[in-house]
C-alpha positions as CSV (number, residue, x, y, z in Angstrom):
1,M,0.0,0.0,0.0
2,A,1.0,3.6,-0.4
3,A,2.8,5.3,2.4
4,W,0.5,6.7,5.1
5,S,0.6,10.2,6.6
6,P,-2.0,12.1,8.8
7,S,-3.2,13.9,5.7
8,S,-3.0,11.2,3.1
9,W,-6.8,10.7,3.4
10,R,-7.2,14.1,1.6
11,D,-6.1,12.4,-1.7
12,R,-8.9,9.8,-1.4
13,P,-12.6,10.0,-2.1
14,A,-14.2,11.5,1.0
15,L,-17.9,10.9,1.7
16,Q,-20.1,12.5,4.3
17,L,-17.9,15.6,4.9
18,P,-19.5,19.0,5.1
19,A,-18.8,21.8,2.6
20,Y,-17.6,24.9,4.4
21,A,-18.1,28.3,2.8
22,D,-14.9,29.7,4.4
23,P,-11.9,27.3,4.0
24,G,-9.7,29.8,5.9
25,A,-12.0,29.6,9.0
26,L,-11.8,25.8,8.8
27,R,-8.0,25.8,8.7
28,A,-8.0,28.2,11.7
29,A,-10.2,25.9,13.7
30,E,-8.0,22.9,12.8
31,D,-4.9,24.8,13.9
32,R,-6.5,25.7,17.2
33,L,-7.4,22.1,17.8
34,R,-3.8,21.0,17.1
35,G,-2.6,23.1,20.0
36,L,-5.0,21.8,22.6
37,P,-4.3,18.9,25.0
38,P,-5.3,15.4,23.9
39,L,-8.6,14.1,25.2
40,I,-7.3,10.6,25.8
41,F,-3.9,9.0,26.2
42,P,-2.0,6.2,24.4
43,G,-1.7,4.1,27.6
44,E,-5.5,4.0,27.9
45,I,-5.8,2.8,24.3
46,A,-3.3,0.0,25.0
47,Q,-5.3,-1.0,28.0
48,L,-8.5,-1.2,26.0
49,R,-6.9,-3.3,23.3
50,G,-5.8,-5.7,26.0
51,R,-9.3,-5.9,27.4
52,L,-10.7,-6.5,23.9
53,A,-8.2,-9.2,23.1
54,A,-9.7,-11.0,26.0
55,V,-13.2,-10.5,24.5
56,A,-12.0,-11.9,21.2
57,R,-10.7,-15.0,23.1
58,G,-14.1,-15.5,24.7
59,E,-12.9,-14.4,28.1
60,A,-14.9,-11.2,28.4
61,F,-17.9,-9.3,26.9
62,L,-18.1,-5.9,25.3
63,L,-20.9,-3.5,26.2
64,Q,-20.9,-0.4,24.1
65,G,-23.8,2.1,24.4
66,G,-24.8,5.7,24.4
67,D,-26.5,8.5,22.4
68,C,-27.1,8.2,18.7
69,A,-25.9,11.9,18.4
70,E,-24.8,14.0,21.4
71,S,-26.2,17.5,21.6
72,F,-24.5,20.7,22.7
73,D,-27.7,21.5,24.5
74,E,-27.4,18.6,26.9
75,P,-23.9,18.7,28.3
76,G,-25.0,18.8,31.9
77,Q,-24.3,16.3,34.7
78,D,-27.8,14.7,34.7
79,A,-27.6,13.5,31.1
80,V,-24.1,12.0,31.4
81,E,-24.7,10.6,34.8
82,S,-27.9,8.8,33.8
83,T,-26.3,7.2,30.8
84,F,-23.3,6.1,32.8
85,R,-25.5,4.7,35.6
86,V,-27.5,2.5,33.2
87,I,-24.4,1.2,31.5
88,L,-23.1,0.3,35.0
89,Q,-26.4,-1.5,35.8
90,M,-26.3,-3.4,32.5
91,A,-22.7,-4.4,33.0
92,V,-23.5,-5.7,36.5
93,V,-26.4,-7.8,35.2
94,L,-24.2,-9.3,32.4
95,T,-21.2,-9.9,34.6
96,Y,-23.4,-11.7,37.2
97,A,-25.0,-13.9,34.5
98,A,-21.9,-14.7,32.4
99,A,-19.4,-14.8,35.2
100,C,-16.9,-12.9,33.1
101,P,-15.6,-9.3,32.9
102,V,-17.6,-6.8,30.9
103,V,-15.7,-4.1,29.0
104,K,-17.6,-0.8,29.2
105,V,-17.4,1.6,26.2
106,G,-19.6,4.6,25.8
107,R,-20.9,6.2,22.7
108,I,-20.1,9.5,24.4
109,A,-17.8,12.5,24.7
110,G,-17.5,12.9,20.9
111,Q,-20.5,11.4,19.1
112,F,-21.4,14.7,17.5
113,A,-21.3,13.9,13.8
114,K,-24.0,11.9,11.9
115,P,-24.0,10.5,8.4
116,R,-26.9,11.4,6.2
117,S,-28.6,9.8,3.2
118,S,-28.9,13.1,1.4
119,D,-26.9,16.3,1.5
120,T,-30.0,18.4,1.6
121,E,-33.5,18.4,3.2
122,T,-36.6,20.0,1.8
123,Q,-39.5,21.3,3.9
124,G,-42.4,23.4,2.6
125,G,-40.6,24.0,-0.7
126,V,-37.5,25.2,1.1
127,T,-34.2,23.2,0.6
128,L,-31.4,23.5,3.1
129,P,-28.3,21.5,4.0
130,S,-29.1,18.4,6.0
131,Y,-28.4,18.4,9.8
132,R,-25.1,16.5,10.2
133,G,-24.8,16.7,14.0
134,D,-23.9,19.5,16.3
135,I,-20.2,19.4,15.3
136,V,-21.2,20.6,11.8
137,N,-24.5,22.6,12.0
138,G,-27.7,23.1,14.0
139,A,-30.9,21.0,13.9
140,A,-33.2,24.0,13.5
141,F,-34.6,24.3,9.9
142,D,-33.3,27.7,9.0
143,A,-30.5,28.9,6.8
144,A,-28.3,30.2,9.6
145,A,-28.5,27.1,11.7
146,R,-27.9,24.7,8.8
147,A,-24.8,26.5,7.5
148,P,-21.7,24.4,8.4
149,D,-19.7,26.4,11.0
150,P,-16.0,25.6,11.7
151,A,-16.4,27.1,15.2
152,R,-18.4,24.1,16.1
153,L,-15.3,21.9,15.9
154,L,-13.9,23.8,18.9
155,A,-17.3,23.6,20.7
156,A,-17.3,19.8,20.2
157,Y,-13.8,19.6,21.8
158,S,-14.9,21.6,24.8
159,H,-18.1,19.5,25.3
160,S,-16.1,16.3,25.0
161,A,-13.5,17.5,27.5
162,A,-16.2,18.4,30.0
163,T,-18.0,15.1,29.6
164,L,-14.7,13.1,29.9
165,N,-13.9,15.0,33.1
166,L,-17.2,14.0,34.6
167,L,-17.0,10.4,33.4
168,R,-13.5,9.9,34.9
169,A,-14.8,11.3,38.2
170,L,-17.8,9.0,38.1
171,A,-15.7,5.9,37.2
172,Q,-13.0,6.5,39.8
173,G,-14.5,8.7,42.4
174,G,-16.8,6.3,44.3
175,F,-20.0,6.5,42.2
176,A,-19.3,3.1,40.7
177,D,-18.6,1.4,44.1
178,L,-20.4,-1.9,44.2
179,H,-21.3,-1.2,47.8
180,A,-23.5,1.6,46.4
181,V,-25.2,-0.6,43.8
182,H,-28.7,0.1,45.2
183,R,-28.3,3.8,44.5
184,W,-27.8,3.3,40.8
185,T,-31.5,2.9,40.0
186,T,-33.3,6.1,38.9
187,G,-36.9,6.8,39.9
188,F,-38.7,5.9,36.7
189,V,-36.6,2.7,36.3
190,R,-37.1,1.7,40.0
191,Q,-40.9,1.5,39.4
192,S,-40.6,-0.8,36.4
193,P,-40.3,-4.6,36.5
194,Q,-36.7,-4.3,35.5
195,G,-36.0,-2.0,38.4
196,E,-37.5,-4.6,40.8
197,R,-35.4,-7.3,39.2
198,F,-32.3,-5.2,39.5
199,E,-33.0,-4.5,43.2
200,E,-33.2,-8.3,43.8
201,L,-29.8,-8.7,42.0
202,A,-28.4,-5.8,44.1
203,D,-29.5,-7.5,47.2
204,R,-27.6,-10.7,46.2
205,I,-24.5,-8.6,45.4
206,T,-24.7,-6.9,48.8
207,Q,-25.1,-10.2,50.6
208,S,-22.1,-11.6,48.7
209,L,-19.9,-8.6,49.7
210,A,-21.0,-9.1,53.3
211,F,-20.1,-12.8,53.1
212,M,-16.7,-12.0,51.6
213,Q,-16.1,-9.5,54.4
214,A,-17.1,-12.1,57.0
215,C,-14.6,-14.6,55.5
216,G,-11.8,-12.1,56.0
217,F,-11.7,-10.6,52.5
218,D,-10.8,-6.9,52.9
219,A,-13.3,-5.4,50.4
220,A,-12.3,-1.9,51.4
221,R,-8.9,-2.5,49.9
222,A,-10.1,-4.1,46.6
223,P,-10.0,-1.4,43.9
224,Q,-12.1,-3.5,41.5
225,L,-15.1,-3.0,43.9
226,H,-14.7,0.8,44.1
227,A,-14.0,1.9,40.6
228,V,-14.5,0.8,37.0
229,E,-12.7,1.2,33.7
230,F,-14.7,3.2,31.2
231,Y,-13.7,4.0,27.7
232,T,-15.1,6.3,25.0
233,S,-15.9,5.9,21.3
234,H,-17.5,7.6,18.4
235,E,-17.9,7.3,14.7
236,A,-14.8,8.9,13.0
237,L,-16.8,10.8,10.5
238,H,-15.5,14.3,10.5
239,L,-11.9,13.8,9.3
240,H,-10.9,17.4,9.7
241,Y,-11.6,17.2,13.4
242,E,-10.0,13.7,13.8
243,E,-6.8,14.8,12.0
244,A,-6.5,17.9,14.1
245,L,-6.7,15.8,17.2
246,L,-4.1,13.3,16.0
247,R,-1.1,13.1,18.4
248,R,2.2,11.3,18.2
249,D,4.4,9.6,20.7
250,D,7.4,7.3,20.4
251,A,5.2,4.4,19.2
252,G,3.5,6.3,16.4
253,C,0.2,8.1,15.9
254,Y,-3.0,7.8,17.7
255,G,-6.4,9.6,17.5
256,A,-6.7,11.6,20.7
257,S,-10.5,12.2,20.4
258,A,-11.6,8.8,21.8
259,H,-10.2,5.4,22.7
260,M,-12.2,3.6,20.0
261,L,-13.1,5.0,16.6
262,W,-15.4,3.3,14.2
263,L,-16.2,3.3,10.5
264,G,-19.9,3.5,9.5
265,E,-21.6,1.6,6.9
266,R,-21.4,4.6,4.5
267,T,-17.7,5.3,5.0
268,R,-16.0,1.9,5.0
269,Q,-14.9,1.8,1.4
270,V,-11.4,0.2,1.2
271,D,-10.1,3.0,-1.1
272,G,-11.9,5.8,0.8
273,A,-10.6,8.6,2.9
274,H,-12.0,7.3,6.2
275,V,-10.3,3.9,5.9
276,E,-7.1,5.6,4.8
277,F,-7.0,7.9,7.8
278,L,-7.9,5.2,10.4
279,R,-5.4,2.6,9.2
280,G,-2.5,4.7,10.4
281,L,-3.8,5.0,14.0
282,R,-3.2,2.8,17.0
283,N,-6.7,3.1,18.4
284,V,-9.2,0.3,18.6
285,L,-11.1,0.4,15.3
286,G,-14.7,-0.6,14.7
287,V,-16.3,-1.4,11.4
288,K,-20.1,-1.4,10.9
289,L,-21.3,-4.2,8.7
290,G,-24.8,-4.0,7.2
291,P,-26.7,-6.7,5.3
292,K,-25.0,-5.8,2.0
293,A,-21.5,-6.5,3.4
294,D,-19.5,-8.9,1.2
295,P,-17.1,-11.4,2.8
296,A,-14.3,-10.5,0.3
297,D,-14.7,-6.8,1.2
298,V,-14.6,-7.5,4.9
299,L,-11.4,-9.5,4.5
300,R,-9.8,-6.7,2.5
301,L,-10.8,-4.2,5.2
302,L,-9.1,-6.4,7.8
303,D,-6.0,-6.6,5.7
304,V,-5.8,-2.8,5.4
305,L,-6.8,-1.9,9.0
306,D,-5.1,-4.8,10.8
307,P,-2.2,-6.2,8.6
308,G,-0.4,-7.5,11.7
309,H,-3.4,-9.4,13.1
310,E,-3.0,-7.5,16.4
311,P,-5.2,-8.8,19.3
312,G,-7.9,-6.4,20.3
313,R,-7.4,-4.1,17.3
314,I,-10.6,-4.6,15.4
315,V,-14.3,-4.8,16.4
316,L,-16.7,-5.9,13.7
317,I,-20.2,-4.5,14.5
318,A,-22.9,-6.4,12.7
319,R,-26.1,-4.4,12.0
320,M,-28.1,-6.7,9.7
321,G,-31.7,-6.2,10.8
322,S,-33.8,-8.8,12.5
323,E,-35.1,-10.3,9.3
324,Q,-31.7,-10.7,7.7
325,V,-29.3,-11.5,10.4
326,G,-29.8,-15.3,10.2
327,E,-29.0,-15.3,6.4
328,R,-26.4,-12.5,6.1
329,L,-24.2,-12.9,9.1
330,P,-23.1,-16.5,8.9
331,P,-21.2,-16.1,5.6
332,L,-19.2,-13.2,7.2
333,L,-18.4,-15.3,10.3
334,R,-17.2,-18.2,8.2
335,A,-15.0,-16.1,5.9
336,V,-13.4,-14.3,8.8
337,R,-12.9,-17.5,10.8
338,D,-11.5,-19.4,7.8
339,A,-9.0,-16.6,7.2
340,G,-7.6,-17.1,10.7
341,R,-8.9,-13.8,11.9
342,T,-10.1,-13.3,15.5
343,P,-11.7,-9.8,15.7
344,V,-14.3,-8.9,18.3
345,W,-17.8,-9.6,16.9
346,C,-20.4,-7.2,18.2
347,C,-24.1,-6.9,17.6
348,D,-25.8,-3.6,16.8
349,P,-29.5,-4.5,16.9
350,M,-30.6,-0.8,16.5
351,H,-29.7,0.5,13.0
352,G,-31.2,-2.3,10.9
353,N,-34.5,-2.1,12.7
354,T,-35.6,1.5,12.2
355,V,-39.1,2.0,11.0
356,A,-41.6,4.9,10.6
357,T,-45.0,5.3,12.3
358,A,-48.0,6.3,10.3
359,N,-47.2,10.0,11.0
360,G,-43.6,9.6,9.9
361,T,-41.9,9.4,13.3
362,K,-38.8,7.3,13.3
363,T,-38.9,4.5,15.9
364,R,-37.6,1.0,16.7
365,D,-39.5,-2.0,18.0
366,F,-38.1,-3.6,21.1
367,G,-39.2,-7.0,19.8
368,R,-37.2,-6.7,16.6
369,I,-34.2,-5.5,18.6
370,L,-34.3,-8.6,20.7
371,Q,-34.9,-10.8,17.7
372,E,-31.7,-9.6,16.1
373,V,-29.7,-10.1,19.3
374,R,-31.0,-13.7,19.4
375,G,-30.2,-14.2,15.8
376,F,-26.7,-12.9,16.4
377,F,-26.1,-15.4,19.2
378,E,-27.6,-18.3,17.2
379,A,-25.4,-17.5,14.2
380,H,-22.3,-17.6,16.3
381,A,-23.4,-20.9,17.9
382,R,-23.8,-22.5,14.5
383,E,-20.5,-21.3,13.2
384,G,-18.5,-22.0,16.4
385,T,-17.4,-18.4,16.8
386,H,-17.6,-16.1,19.8
387,P,-20.4,-13.5,20.1
388,G,-18.3,-10.8,21.8
389,G,-20.5,-7.9,22.5
390,L,-23.5,-5.6,22.2
391,H,-23.6,-2.1,20.6
392,F,-26.7,0.0,21.1
393,E,-28.2,3.5,21.2
394,M,-29.6,4.4,24.6
395,T,-30.0,7.0,27.2
396,G,-30.6,6.8,30.9
397,Q,-33.3,9.4,30.7
398,D,-37.1,8.7,30.6
399,V,-37.6,9.1,26.9
400,T,-40.3,7.5,24.7
401,E,-38.6,6.8,21.4
402,C,-38.7,3.0,20.9
403,R,-41.9,1.0,20.9
404,G,-42.6,-2.0,23.0
405,G,-40.7,-3.6,25.9
406,A,-42.3,-4.2,29.3
407,Q,-43.5,-0.5,29.2
408,A,-45.5,-1.5,26.2
409,L,-44.9,1.9,24.5
410,D,-47.1,2.4,21.4
411,D,-47.3,5.0,18.6
412,A,-49.4,7.3,20.7
413,A,-46.9,7.1,23.7
414,L,-43.9,8.2,21.5
415,A,-45.0,11.8,21.5
416,A,-44.8,12.1,25.3
417,R,-41.0,12.5,25.5
418,Y,-39.5,12.0,22.0
419,R,-36.3,14.1,22.4
420,T,-33.6,12.5,20.2
421,A,-31.5,14.7,18.0
422,C,-31.4,12.0,15.3
423,D,-32.3,8.3,15.8
424,P,-34.6,6.7,18.5
425,R,-32.9,5.4,21.6
426,L,-33.8,2.9,24.3
427,N,-34.6,4.5,27.6
428,G,-33.2,3.4,30.9
429,S,-35.9,0.8,31.6
430,Q,-35.7,-0.7,28.1
431,S,-31.9,-0.8,28.3
432,L,-32.0,-2.7,31.5
433,E,-34.7,-5.1,30.2
434,L,-32.4,-5.8,27.2
435,A,-29.5,-6.5,29.6
436,F,-31.5,-9.1,31.5
437,L,-32.6,-10.8,28.3
438,V,-29.0,-10.9,27.0
439,A,-27.9,-12.2,30.4
440,D,-30.3,-15.1,30.1
441,V,-28.7,-16.0,26.7
442,L,-25.2,-15.7,28.1
443,N,-26.1,-17.7,31.2
444,A,-27.6,-20.5,29.1
445,A,-24.4,-20.5,26.9
446,R,-22.2,-20.7,30.0
447,R,-24.2,-23.7,31.3
448,R,-23.8,-25.5,28.0
């Protein structure tokens, strides 16, 4: 392959990038970002790769979740804390069921860019640029808001830094202490069947800690009980931003915007700009694979992104849709397995199951989400490969964006608290319900 440099992507076809009216303002924003501190550090990336190598070997499970698109309007403590809390709850449920470590990765602190199917949007005879996430433009349908603004790159950095600061405090400052597991449940989740089931699990954990203490185990000195490892990720869509946050050390280059960066279904072309940029970084790299993914293309991507077959380097995120996962996923599993590759295989049951209600509201059905998860596990069982993780869009807040689940949300209920900036998310109760259902699958597999 041709030699790589941080800017070699600029010579490749680049999809999903905004067109800025003032290139000088864009360059000024990039220059400013280059002078700012990195958001994450190479030692953290190495640690995550080690954890994901264990996932690939079947010794751990990956839980990756968060917003479809973060908003500059919701940078406060409540939004971040509620999402972190639910991910903790889900991780505890899965750890207890599978008796293995759960690697926790958030779609957070950088998930500000969104791919779009069209460059423009038309309403009432007026055509404007599509909303591409807060890092590019505003969601309001007016010319000023929809104009791509380079100053938003700096705002994205500031919001990411503030969110990361809070996440590190939550992960290491006592909030995640297992002795406080009963305090993780928010009010609206506590009143749900999932909340009651989690409280029962929390009681068992508390009893186990008391038993360990009685046996002489000094729980107060065990760091694993008081803090958690938590990593960040987002789709590496805005390459100007990602290149400006590239940093170097003695071992080479790494993207300093997140621990894990992924390629979307629309930007994983082997000869495209996004693949070209990411191949030169040491970060964990994810690749979204939809139902049209071809085994030969997947193998070529692996050759380009991971020529050294490095453990924990690649996460393949299958997003087939509930009706196609049983047919489309197994050929990919076989091809990758037969090529001697051992990436982390992860299930995204959200993106292939988006539908519209009668009035045009985008939603997702909880039943179809669960159906794809089950199909993902069944495909791996048939092929003798390891189902390594779950990737989903969620929030800890009490939103009403996805139909179904134990809350039995229907079309009429969606309007009550439909707040997403882009795609519908599971709320805290639905997320916990999904965790218990996946835990049952993992527990059954462990017993076998």
